C-alpha positions as CSV (number, residue, x, y, z in Angstrom):
1,M,181.8,158.7,-67.3
2,Q,184.3,160.0,-64.7
3,V,184.7,163.7,-64.1
4,F,186.7,166.1,-62.0
5,T,184.5,168.7,-60.3
6,S,187.5,171.0,-59.7
7,N,191.1,171.3,-60.8
8,Q,192.6,168.0,-59.5
9,L,196.1,169.6,-59.3
10,Q,195.2,172.7,-57.3
11,W,194.2,173.2,-53.7
12,K,191.9,176.0,-54.5
13,Q,188.3,174.8,-54.6
14,R,185.3,176.0,-56.6
15,T,181.7,176.2,-55.7
16,V,179.1,174.7,-58.0
17,S,176.2,177.1,-58.6
18,G,172.6,175.9,-58.8
19,L,172.5,176.8,-62.5
20,E,175.6,174.7,-63.2
21,A,174.1,171.8,-61.3
22,D,170.8,172.0,-63.2
23,S,172.7,172.1,-66.5
24,F,174.8,169.1,-65.6
25,R,171.9,167.0,-64.6
26,Q,169.9,167.9,-67.7
27,K,172.9,167.3,-70.1
28,R,173.5,164.0,-68.4
29,K,169.9,163.0,-69.0
30,D,170.0,164.3,-72.6
31,W,173.2,162.3,-73.4
32,G,171.9,159.2,-71.7
33,V,174.8,158.9,-69.2
34,D,173.7,156.1,-66.9
35,F,176.7,156.2,-64.6
36,V,178.9,159.0,-63.4
37,C,181.6,159.2,-60.7
38,S,183.9,162.0,-59.7
39,H,187.6,161.5,-59.0
40,A,189.0,163.4,-56.0
41,S,192.0,165.7,-56.2
42,Y,195.4,164.0,-56.5
43,L,196.8,166.3,-53.8
44,I,194.7,164.9,-51.1
45,N,196.4,162.8,-48.4
46,L,194.0,161.8,-45.7
47,A,196.7,159.6,-44.1
48,S,199.4,162.2,-43.8
49,P,201.3,162.5,-40.5
50,S,201.4,166.3,-41.0
51,A,198.5,167.8,-39.1
52,G,198.4,170.8,-41.5
53,L,198.3,168.7,-44.7
54,R,195.8,166.3,-43.2
55,K,193.4,169.2,-42.2
56,R,193.8,170.7,-45.7
57,S,193.1,167.3,-47.3
58,I,190.0,166.8,-45.1
59,D,188.6,170.2,-46.1
60,V,189.3,169.6,-49.8
61,F,187.7,166.1,-49.7
62,A,184.7,167.5,-47.9
63,A,184.4,170.2,-50.6
64,E,184.6,167.4,-53.2
65,A,181.8,165.6,-51.5
66,R,179.6,168.7,-51.3
67,R,180.0,169.3,-55.1
68,C,179.1,165.6,-55.8
69,H,176.0,166.1,-53.6
70,V,174.9,169.2,-55.5
71,L,175.6,167.7,-58.9
72,G,173.9,164.4,-58.0
73,I,177.1,162.3,-58.6
74,P,176.7,159.2,-56.5
75,F,180.4,158.0,-56.2
76,L,183.5,159.9,-55.2
77,V,186.6,157.9,-56.1
78,F,189.7,158.6,-54.0
79,H,193.2,157.3,-53.4
80,P,193.8,156.2,-49.8
81,G,197.0,158.4,-49.5
82,S,200.4,157.8,-48.1
83,H,201.8,157.3,-44.6
84,L,205.0,159.0,-45.6
85,G,207.2,156.8,-43.5
86,S,205.2,156.9,-40.3
87,G,204.0,153.3,-40.7
88,I,201.1,151.6,-42.4
89,E,199.0,151.1,-39.3
90,R,199.2,154.7,-38.2
91,G,198.5,155.8,-41.7
92,L,195.4,153.6,-41.9
93,A,194.2,154.9,-38.6
94,R,194.6,158.6,-39.7
95,L,192.9,157.8,-43.0
96,I,189.9,156.2,-41.4
97,D,189.6,159.0,-38.8
98,S,189.8,161.6,-41.6
99,L,187.0,159.9,-43.6
100,N,184.8,159.7,-40.5
101,I,185.3,163.4,-40.0
102,V,184.2,164.1,-43.5
103,A,181.3,161.7,-43.1
104,S,180.1,163.6,-40.0
105,R,179.8,166.7,-42.2
106,N,178.2,165.0,-45.2
107,G,175.0,163.3,-46.2
108,E,174.6,160.0,-47.9
109,I,175.7,161.2,-51.3
110,P,178.3,160.5,-52.5
111,H,179.5,157.0,-51.6
112,F,183.2,157.2,-50.7
113,T,184.8,154.9,-53.3
114,V,188.3,153.8,-52.4
115,E,190.6,152.9,-55.2
116,I,193.0,150.0,-55.0
117,T,196.5,151.4,-55.5
118,A,199.7,150.1,-57.0
119,G,201.6,150.3,-53.7
120,Q,204.4,152.7,-54.8
121,G,206.5,154.1,-52.0
122,T,204.6,154.6,-48.8
123,S,201.1,154.7,-50.4
124,I,198.3,152.8,-48.7
125,G,195.8,150.6,-50.5
126,A,197.7,147.9,-52.3
127,S,196.6,145.3,-49.8
128,L,193.0,143.9,-49.8
129,E,193.2,143.6,-46.0
130,H,193.9,147.3,-45.7
131,I,191.1,148.2,-48.1
132,A,188.8,146.0,-46.1
133,E,189.8,147.8,-42.9
134,I,189.0,151.1,-44.5
135,V,185.7,149.9,-45.9
136,H,184.5,148.3,-42.7
137,H,185.6,151.1,-40.2
138,V,184.3,154.2,-42.0
139,H,180.8,155.2,-40.8
140,H,179.6,156.1,-44.3
141,P,178.5,154.2,-47.4
142,M,181.7,152.8,-48.8
143,R,182.4,151.4,-52.3
144,L,185.3,150.0,-54.2
145,C,187.1,151.1,-57.4
146,I,189.3,148.4,-59.0
147,D,192.0,149.8,-61.2
148,T,193.2,146.8,-63.2
149,C,196.8,148.1,-63.6
150,H,197.0,148.9,-59.9
151,L,195.6,145.5,-58.9
152,F,198.1,143.7,-61.1
153,V,201.2,145.5,-60.1
154,A,200.2,145.2,-56.5
155,G,200.6,141.5,-56.9
156,F,197.2,140.1,-57.9
157,D,197.3,137.9,-61.0
158,F,194.1,137.6,-63.0
159,R,195.5,136.7,-66.4
160,D,194.3,133.0,-66.4
161,E,191.1,131.4,-65.3
162,V,192.5,129.9,-62.1
163,N,194.2,133.1,-60.8
164,Y,191.2,135.2,-61.9
165,G,189.0,133.1,-59.7
166,R,191.4,133.3,-56.8
167,T,191.8,137.1,-57.0
168,F,188.1,137.9,-57.2
169,D,187.3,135.3,-54.6
170,S,189.7,137.1,-52.2
171,I,188.1,140.5,-53.0
172,D,184.6,139.0,-52.4
173,R,185.7,137.4,-49.1
174,L,187.5,140.4,-47.7
175,I,185.5,143.3,-49.1
176,G,182.5,142.0,-51.1
177,L,182.0,142.1,-54.8
178,D,178.7,144.0,-54.2
179,R,180.9,146.9,-53.1
180,I,182.5,147.4,-56.5
181,A,181.2,150.6,-58.0
182,V,183.5,151.0,-61.0
183,F,186.5,149.6,-62.8
184,H,189.3,151.6,-64.2
185,F,190.4,149.6,-67.2
186,N,194.1,150.0,-67.8
187,D,196.7,147.5,-69.1
188,S,200.1,147.8,-67.3
189,K,203.6,148.7,-68.4
190,G,204.9,147.2,-65.2
191,D,205.0,143.4,-64.5
192,L,203.1,141.5,-61.8
193,G,204.0,142.8,-58.3
194,S,206.3,145.5,-59.6
195,R,204.4,148.3,-57.9
196,L,204.9,150.4,-61.0
197,D,201.9,152.6,-61.7
198,R,202.2,153.1,-65.4
199,H,199.1,152.6,-67.6
200,E,199.2,150.9,-71.0
201,H,196.7,150.5,-73.9
202,I,194.4,147.5,-73.6
203,G,196.1,144.3,-74.7
204,K,199.5,146.1,-75.2
205,G,200.8,145.6,-71.7
206,K,201.7,142.9,-69.2
207,I,198.1,142.0,-68.4
208,G,197.0,141.2,-71.9
209,L,193.8,141.1,-73.8
210,K,192.3,137.8,-72.5
211,A,192.1,139.1,-68.9
212,F,190.0,142.1,-70.1
213,H,187.8,139.8,-72.2
214,R,187.2,137.7,-69.1
215,L,186.2,140.7,-67.0
216,M,183.9,142.0,-69.8
217,D,182.2,138.6,-70.0
218,D,181.8,138.0,-66.2
219,D,178.1,138.1,-65.5
220,R,178.8,139.6,-62.0
221,F,180.3,142.7,-63.6
222,L,178.1,143.3,-66.6
223,A,176.2,146.2,-65.0
224,I,179.3,147.8,-63.5
225,A,180.9,150.8,-65.2
226,K,184.3,150.3,-66.8
227,I,186.3,153.5,-67.5
228,L,189.4,153.9,-69.5
229,E,192.4,155.8,-68.1
230,T,194.8,154.7,-70.9
231,P,197.4,157.0,-72.4
232,E,196.6,159.7,-75.0
233,G,193.0,160.1,-73.9
234,E,190.4,160.5,-76.6
235,K,193.0,160.0,-79.4
236,K,193.4,156.4,-78.5
237,D,190.1,155.6,-76.7
238,P,188.3,154.4,-79.9
239,M,191.1,151.8,-80.4
240,N,190.9,150.6,-76.8
241,L,187.1,150.4,-76.9
242,R,187.2,148.4,-80.1
243,R,189.5,145.9,-78.5
244,L,187.1,145.5,-75.6
245,R,183.9,145.4,-77.6
246,E,185.2,142.8,-80.1
247,R,186.0,140.4,-77.3
248,R,183.4,137.7,-78.5
249,K,185.0,137.5,-81.9
250,T,188.4,136.7,-80.5
251,S,187.7,134.7,-77.3
């Protein structure tokens, strides 16, 4: 499962008590939750050219990491942020520096897990080369989150066998498949390369069902968690799960 450890749309941060942490760990054990990650606040922009916003983002990201540590959550998923017109290289440098500042304050838990982005506007993270630069220059355990919608609208086709192989070969060469911690499974309202970050139900968007079946059946990814972020939450989750779990009957 994926959780938020604080309100993802507010700057104000909360502290997790020992009692809360013990309860969370016990319930996770009772419910048999083998994998859990936290998603960092959507307000954070570690690449910002504004010194004030960047400092605030660093402090909030560090607070997120501390809560993960207390709760025993091994992966903290985050968006790389936006350079806001200052240029991709400067934005990347600020992002890497920000993550290293947080790493200097933090232990080994959680792994910082960078999410591939759709590439809207001035956001960073739609390029595998840029993700690789982040992963290889931050002095902390780094992992990767692949959002299928983001990957597709950023220009990476994986709908047929040949393009699927090319896309994941590129990820392996530049970043390493062993760094993938989690998938966000979302179909896409936007077309290939459109940079439109709009999630759709599995099999109802431009990616299509076969690509998700191929991902589900890929031996390299069988043990990697796959989390839905499709519209309407729990109301439609059973439908999306059925489409994924019935893959062998339709492939």
